PyMOL Python script that loads the backbone (N, CA, C, O; Angstrom):
from pymol import cmd

cmd.read_pdbstr("""\
ATOM      1  N   UNK A   1     -25.934  26.106   5.211  1.00  0.00           N
ATOM      2  CA  UNK A   1     -24.495  26.302   5.360  1.00  0.00           C
ATOM      3  C   UNK A   1     -23.765  25.355   4.429  1.00  0.00           C
ATOM      4  O   UNK A   1     -24.229  24.246   4.165  1.00  0.00           O
ATOM      5  N   UNK A   2     -22.652  25.786   3.946  1.00  0.00           N
ATOM      6  CA  UNK A   2     -21.868  24.957   3.046  1.00  0.00           C
ATOM      7  C   UNK A   2     -20.826  24.160   3.829  1.00  0.00           C
ATOM      8  O   UNK A   2     -20.363  24.588   4.886  1.00  0.00           O
ATOM      9  N   UNK A   3     -20.470  23.007   3.294  1.00  0.00           N
ATOM     10  CA  UNK A   3     -19.427  22.187   3.914  1.00  0.00           C
ATOM     11  C   UNK A   3     -18.063  22.617   3.389  1.00  0.00           C
ATOM     12  O   UNK A   3     -17.936  23.033   2.238  1.00  0.00           O
ATOM     13  N   UNK A   4     -17.077  22.518   4.214  1.00  0.00           N
ATOM     14  CA  UNK A   4     -15.720  22.841   3.792  1.00  0.00           C
ATOM     15  C   UNK A   4     -15.217  21.762   2.837  1.00  0.00           C
ATOM     16  O   UNK A   4     -15.516  20.581   3.010  1.00  0.00           O
ATOM     17  N   UNK A   5     -14.458  22.175   1.839  1.00  0.00           N
ATOM     18  CA  UNK A   5     -13.961  21.231   0.834  1.00  0.00           C
ATOM     19  C   UNK A   5     -12.933  20.274   1.423  1.00  0.00           C
ATOM     20  O   UNK A   5     -12.780  19.166   0.907  1.00  0.00           O
ATOM     21  N   UNK A   6     -12.232  20.652   2.472  1.00  0.00           N
ATOM     22  CA  UNK A   6     -11.183  19.784   3.019  1.00  0.00           C
ATOM     23  C   UNK A   6     -11.752  18.602   3.798  1.00  0.00           C
ATOM     24  O   UNK A   6     -10.987  17.764   4.275  1.00  0.00           O
ATOM     25  N   UNK A   7     -13.062  18.514   3.937  1.00  0.00           N
ATOM     26  CA  UNK A   7     -13.649  17.372   4.625  1.00  0.00           C
ATOM     27  C   UNK A   7     -13.994  16.234   3.666  1.00  0.00           C
ATOM     28  O   UNK A   7     -14.566  15.230   4.090  1.00  0.00           O
ATOM     29  N   UNK A   8     -13.659  16.370   2.390  1.00  0.00           N
ATOM     30  CA  UNK A   8     -13.942  15.349   1.394  1.00  0.00           C
ATOM     31  C   UNK A   8     -12.935  14.209   1.547  1.00  0.00           C
ATOM     32  O   UNK A   8     -11.740  14.454   1.708  1.00  0.00           O
ATOM     33  N   UNK A   9     -13.412  12.969   1.498  1.00  0.00           N
ATOM     34  CA  UNK A   9     -12.524  11.813   1.584  1.00  0.00           C
ATOM     35  C   UNK A   9     -11.835  11.592   0.246  1.00  0.00           C
ATOM     36  O   UNK A   9     -12.458  11.741  -0.806  1.00  0.00           O
ATOM     37  N   UNK A  10     -10.566  11.242   0.276  1.00  0.00           N
ATOM     38  CA  UNK A  10      -9.795  10.980  -0.922  1.00  0.00           C
ATOM     39  C   UNK A  10      -9.396   9.516  -0.947  1.00  0.00           C
ATOM     40  O   UNK A  10      -8.962   8.975   0.070  1.00  0.00           O
ATOM     41  N   UNK A  11      -9.536   8.873  -2.086  1.00  0.00           N
ATOM     42  CA  UNK A  11      -9.115   7.492  -2.251  1.00  0.00           C
ATOM     43  C   UNK A  11      -7.613   7.447  -2.482  1.00  0.00           C
ATOM     44  O   UNK A  11      -7.068   8.351  -3.114  1.00  0.00           O
ATOM     45  N   UNK A  12      -6.918   6.406  -1.982  1.00  0.00           N
ATOM     46  CA  UNK A  12      -5.483   6.318  -2.205  1.00  0.00           C
ATOM     47  C   UNK A  12      -5.183   6.030  -3.675  1.00  0.00           C
ATOM     48  O   UNK A  12      -5.934   5.315  -4.339  1.00  0.00           O
ATOM     49  N   UNK A  13      -4.097   6.580  -4.172  1.00  0.00           N
ATOM     50  CA  UNK A  13      -3.662   6.324  -5.540  1.00  0.00           C
ATOM     51  C   UNK A  13      -3.057   4.929  -5.588  1.00  0.00           C
ATOM     52  O   UNK A  13      -2.297   4.550  -4.697  1.00  0.00           O
ATOM     53  N   UNK A  14      -3.387   4.166  -6.618  1.00  0.00           N
ATOM     54  CA  UNK A  14      -2.887   2.798  -6.753  1.00  0.00           C
ATOM     55  C   UNK A  14      -2.238   2.630  -8.115  1.00  0.00           C
ATOM     56  O   UNK A  14      -2.679   3.219  -9.102  1.00  0.00           O
ATOM     57  N   UNK A  15      -1.183   1.820  -8.160  1.00  0.00           N
ATOM     58  CA  UNK A  15      -0.512   1.475  -9.405  1.00  0.00           C
ATOM     59  C   UNK A  15      -0.409  -0.043  -9.477  1.00  0.00           C
ATOM     60  O   UNK A  15      -0.659  -0.729  -8.486  1.00  0.00           O
ATOM     61  N   UNK A  16      -0.046  -0.562 -10.626  1.00  0.00           N
ATOM     62  CA  UNK A  16       0.157  -2.002 -10.779  1.00  0.00           C
ATOM     63  C   UNK A  16       1.616  -2.330 -10.447  1.00  0.00           C
ATOM     64  O   UNK A  16       2.532  -1.661 -10.926  1.00  0.00           O
ATOM     65  N   UNK A  17       1.821  -3.342  -9.642  1.00  0.00           N
ATOM     66  CA  UNK A  17       3.170  -3.784  -9.280  1.00  0.00           C
ATOM     67  C   UNK A  17       3.863  -4.323 -10.525  1.00  0.00           C
ATOM     68  O   UNK A  17       3.246  -5.013 -11.336  1.00  0.00           O
ATOM     69  N   UNK A  18       5.141  -4.007 -10.674  1.00  0.00           N
ATOM     70  CA  UNK A  18       5.877  -4.451 -11.860  1.00  0.00           C
ATOM     71  C   UNK A  18       6.207  -5.944 -11.815  1.00  0.00           C
ATOM     72  O   UNK A  18       6.515  -6.529 -12.854  1.00  0.00           O
ATOM     73  N   UNK A  19       6.151  -6.572 -10.643  1.00  0.00           N
ATOM     74  CA  UNK A  19       6.477  -7.993 -10.514  1.00  0.00           C
ATOM     75  C   UNK A  19       5.236  -8.884 -10.585  1.00  0.00           C
ATOM     76  O   UNK A  19       5.205  -9.852 -11.345  1.00  0.00           O
ATOM     77  N   UNK A  20       4.213  -8.555  -9.789  1.00  0.00           N
ATOM     78  CA  UNK A  20       3.055  -9.449  -9.692  1.00  0.00           C
ATOM     79  C   UNK A  20       1.787  -8.854 -10.292  1.00  0.00           C
ATOM     80  O   UNK A  20       0.769  -9.543 -10.356  1.00  0.00           O
ATOM     81  N   UNK A  21       1.814  -7.621 -10.727  1.00  0.00           N
ATOM     82  CA  UNK A  21       0.697  -6.907 -11.360  1.00  0.00           C
ATOM     83  C   UNK A  21      -0.487  -6.689 -10.423  1.00  0.00           C
ATOM     84  O   UNK A  21      -1.579  -6.367 -10.890  1.00  0.00           O
ATOM     85  N   UNK A  22      -0.299  -6.854  -9.112  1.00  0.00           N
ATOM     86  CA  UNK A  22      -1.348  -6.523  -8.145  1.00  0.00           C
ATOM     87  C   UNK A  22      -1.307  -5.018  -7.890  1.00  0.00           C
ATOM     88  O   UNK A  22      -0.281  -4.374  -8.114  1.00  0.00           O
ATOM     89  N   UNK A  23      -2.393  -4.475  -7.435  1.00  0.00           N
ATOM     90  CA  UNK A  23      -2.425  -3.039  -7.174  1.00  0.00           C
ATOM     91  C   UNK A  23      -1.766  -2.747  -5.829  1.00  0.00           C
ATOM     92  O   UNK A  23      -1.975  -3.462  -4.850  1.00  0.00           O
ATOM     93  N   UNK A  24      -0.970  -1.685  -5.803  1.00  0.00           N
ATOM     94  CA  UNK A  24      -0.300  -1.262  -4.581  1.00  0.00           C
ATOM     95  C   UNK A  24      -0.077   0.239  -4.640  1.00  0.00           C
ATOM     96  O   UNK A  24      -0.225   0.853  -5.696  1.00  0.00           O
ATOM     97  N   UNK A  25       0.278   0.824  -3.513  1.00  0.00           N
ATOM     98  CA  UNK A  25       0.510   2.262  -3.449  1.00  0.00           C
ATOM     99  C   UNK A  25       1.864   2.589  -4.070  1.00  0.00           C
ATOM    100  O   UNK A  25       2.810   1.816  -3.920  1.00  0.00           O
ATOM    101  N   UNK A  26       1.973   3.728  -4.767  1.00  0.00           N
ATOM    102  CA  UNK A  26       3.260   4.094  -5.356  1.00  0.00           C
ATOM    103  C   UNK A  26       4.287   4.429  -4.267  1.00  0.00           C
ATOM    104  O   UNK A  26       3.936   4.969  -3.218  1.00  0.00           O
ATOM    105  N   UNK A  27       5.543   4.107  -4.527  1.00  0.00           N
ATOM    106  CA  UNK A  27       6.676   4.362  -3.622  1.00  0.00           C
ATOM    107  C   UNK A  27       6.554   3.601  -2.308  1.00  0.00           C
ATOM    108  O   UNK A  27       7.038   4.065  -1.275  1.00  0.00           O
ATOM    109  N   UNK A  28       5.905   2.425  -2.340  1.00  0.00           N
ATOM    110  CA  UNK A  28       5.795   1.558  -1.177  1.00  0.00           C
ATOM    111  C   UNK A  28       6.115   0.128  -1.613  1.00  0.00           C
ATOM    112  O   UNK A  28       5.998  -0.214  -2.790  1.00  0.00           O
ATOM    113  N   UNK A  29       6.521  -0.704  -0.645  1.00  0.00           N
ATOM    114  CA  UNK A  29       6.762  -2.119  -0.907  1.00  0.00           C
ATOM    115  C   UNK A  29       5.424  -2.781  -1.197  1.00  0.00           C
ATOM    116  O   UNK A  29       4.437  -2.525  -0.507  1.00  0.00           O
ATOM    117  N   UNK A  30       5.390  -3.628  -2.214  1.00  0.00           N
ATOM    118  CA  UNK A  30       4.167  -4.335  -2.569  1.00  0.00           C
ATOM    119  C   UNK A  30       3.825  -5.316  -1.447  1.00  0.00           C
ATOM    120  O   UNK A  30       4.661  -6.145  -1.087  1.00  0.00           O
ATOM    121  N   UNK A  31       2.609  -5.239  -0.886  1.00  0.00           N
ATOM    122  CA  UNK A  31       2.265  -6.156   0.210  1.00  0.00           C
ATOM    123  C   UNK A  31       2.045  -7.594  -0.252  1.00  0.00           C
ATOM    124  O   UNK A  31       2.009  -8.496   0.585  1.00  0.00           O
ATOM    125  N   UNK A  32       1.898  -7.836  -1.548  1.00  0.00           N
ATOM    126  CA  UNK A  32       1.646  -9.178  -2.060  1.00  0.00           C
ATOM    127  C   UNK A  32       2.934  -9.941  -2.327  1.00  0.00           C
ATOM    128  O   UNK A  32       3.053 -11.107  -1.949  1.00  0.00           O
ATOM    129  N   UNK A  33       3.906  -9.292  -2.979  1.00  0.00           N
ATOM    130  CA  UNK A  33       5.131 -10.015  -3.343  1.00  0.00           C
ATOM    131  C   UNK A  33       6.380  -9.498  -2.617  1.00  0.00           C
ATOM    132  O   UNK A  33       7.397 -10.190  -2.599  1.00  0.00           O
ATOM    133  N   UNK A  34       6.330  -8.304  -2.021  1.00  0.00           N
ATOM    134  CA  UNK A  34       7.461  -7.781  -1.265  1.00  0.00           C
ATOM    135  C   UNK A  34       8.510  -7.081  -2.108  1.00  0.00           C
ATOM    136  O   UNK A  34       9.601  -6.801  -1.611  1.00  0.00           O
ATOM    137  N   UNK A  35       8.211  -6.787  -3.377  1.00  0.00           N
ATOM    138  CA  UNK A  35       9.176  -6.110  -4.232  1.00  0.00           C
ATOM    139  C   UNK A  35       8.950  -4.609  -4.206  1.00  0.00           C
ATOM    140  O   UNK A  35       7.821  -4.142  -4.057  1.00  0.00           O
ATOM    141  N   UNK A  36      10.044  -3.852  -4.353  1.00  0.00           N
ATOM    142  CA  UNK A  36       9.991  -2.405  -4.515  1.00  0.00           C
ATOM    143  C   UNK A  36      11.076  -2.008  -5.493  1.00  0.00           C
ATOM    144  O   UNK A  36      12.256  -2.274  -5.263  1.00  0.00           O
ATOM    145  N   UNK A  37      10.688  -1.382  -6.565  1.00  0.00           N
ATOM    146  CA  UNK A  37      11.627  -0.883  -7.572  1.00  0.00           C
ATOM    147  C   UNK A  37      12.501  -2.003  -8.133  1.00  0.00           C
ATOM    148  O   UNK A  37      13.687  -1.797  -8.391  1.00  0.00           O
ATOM    149  N   UNK A  38      11.918  -3.186  -8.320  1.00  0.00           N
ATOM    150  CA  UNK A  38      12.629  -4.298  -8.925  1.00  0.00           C
ATOM    151  C   UNK A  38      13.508  -5.093  -7.985  1.00  0.00           C
ATOM    152  O   UNK A  38      14.200  -6.009  -8.429  1.00  0.00           O
ATOM    153  N   UNK A  39      13.505  -4.777  -6.701  1.00  0.00           N
ATOM    154  CA  UNK A  39      14.335  -5.472  -5.727  1.00  0.00           C
ATOM    155  C   UNK A  39      13.453  -6.062  -4.638  1.00  0.00           C
ATOM    156  O   UNK A  39      12.456  -5.457  -4.242  1.00  0.00           O
ATOM    157  N   UNK A  40      13.821  -7.246  -4.155  1.00  0.00           N
ATOM    158  CA  UNK A  40      13.086  -7.891  -3.073  1.00  0.00           C
ATOM    159  C   UNK A  40      13.448  -7.192  -1.773  1.00  0.00           C
ATOM    160  O   UNK A  40      14.616  -7.144  -1.385  1.00  0.00           O
ATOM    161  N   UNK A  41      12.450  -6.658  -1.111  1.00  0.00           N
ATOM    162  CA  UNK A  41      12.663  -5.998   0.174  1.00  0.00           C
ATOM    163  C   UNK A  41      12.009  -6.849   1.244  1.00  0.00           C
ATOM    164  O   UNK A  41      10.839  -7.214   1.128  1.00  0.00           O
ATOM    165  N   UNK A  42      12.751  -7.161   2.272  1.00  0.00           N
ATOM    166  CA  UNK A  42      12.183  -7.947   3.356  1.00  0.00           C
ATOM    167  C   UNK A  42      11.722  -7.004   4.455  1.00  0.00           C
ATOM    168  O   UNK A  42      12.400  -6.030   4.782  1.00  0.00           O
ATOM    169  N   UNK A  43      10.584  -7.301   5.009  1.00  0.00           N
ATOM    170  CA  UNK A  43      10.099  -6.529   6.128  1.00  0.00           C
ATOM    171  C   UNK A  43       9.422  -7.482   7.097  1.00  0.00           C
ATOM    172  O   UNK A  43       8.876  -8.511   6.699  1.00  0.00           O
ATOM    173  N   UNK A  44       9.466  -7.131   8.351  1.00  0.00           N
ATOM    174  CA  UNK A  44       8.921  -7.997   9.379  1.00  0.00           C
ATOM    175  C   UNK A  44       7.439  -7.751   9.522  1.00  0.00           C
ATOM    176  O   UNK A  44       6.960  -6.621   9.430  1.00  0.00           O
ATOM    177  N   UNK A  45       6.731  -8.829   9.747  1.00  0.00           N
ATOM    178  CA  UNK A  45       5.300  -8.751   9.984  1.00  0.00           C
ATOM    179  C   UNK A  45       5.080  -9.084  11.447  1.00  0.00           C
ATOM    180  O   UNK A  45       5.532 -10.122  11.929  1.00  0.00           O
ATOM    181  N   UNK A  46       4.389  -8.208  12.150  1.00  0.00           N
ATOM    182  CA  UNK A  46       4.124  -8.414  13.555  1.00  0.00           C
ATOM    183  C   UNK A  46       3.053  -9.474  13.734  1.00  0.00           C
ATOM    184  O   UNK A  46       1.948  -9.346  13.205  1.00  0.00           O
ATOM    185  N   UNK A  47       3.374 -10.511  14.471  1.00  0.00           N
ATOM    186  CA  UNK A  47       2.389 -11.563  14.746  1.00  0.00           C
ATOM    187  C   UNK A  47       2.138 -11.594  16.247  1.00  0.00           C
ATOM    188  O   UNK A  47       3.061 -11.460  17.051  1.00  0.00           O
ATOM    189  N   UNK A  48       0.889 -11.772  16.603  1.00  0.00           N
ATOM    190  CA  UNK A  48       0.503 -11.820  18.005  1.00  0.00           C
ATOM    191  C   UNK A  48      -0.143 -13.172  18.270  1.00  0.00           C
ATOM    192  O   UNK A  48      -1.084 -13.572  17.585  1.00  0.00           O
ATOM    193  N   UNK A  49       0.377 -13.868  19.274  1.00  0.00           N
ATOM    194  CA  UNK A  49      -0.198 -15.163  19.648  1.00  0.00           C
ATOM    195  C   UNK A  49      -1.264 -14.943  20.705  1.00  0.00           C
ATOM    196  O   UNK A  49      -1.037 -14.279  21.717  1.00  0.00           O
ATOM    197  N   UNK A  50      -2.418 -15.510  20.452  1.00  0.00           N
ATOM    198  CA  UNK A  50      -3.525 -15.371  21.389  1.00  0.00           C
ATOM    199  C   UNK A  50      -3.736 -16.717  22.060  1.00  0.00           C
ATOM    200  O   UNK A  50      -3.840 -17.757  21.409  1.00  0.00           O
ATOM    201  N   UNK A  51      -3.796 -16.661  23.379  1.00  0.00           N
ATOM    202  CA  UNK A  51      -4.109 -17.895  24.113  1.00  0.00           C
ATOM    203  C   UNK A  51      -2.990 -18.520  24.738  1.00  0.00           C
ATOM    204  O   UNK A  51      -3.142 -19.560  25.378  1.00  0.00           O
TER     205      UNK A  51
END
""", "prot")
cmd.dss("prot")
cmd.show_as("cartoon", "prot")
cmd.util.cbc("prot")
cmd.orient("prot")
């Protein structure tokens, strides 16, 4: 039996960030420097305290 083509895993597309040159997903905030489209975007990071 043949496998369906839609079960193939796809790797995410990556581009180089224009500010820090790290790889990141297109149309997303860079997780390394926080820039998107030349502007600093702030986003909250969820932190959980254990103990």
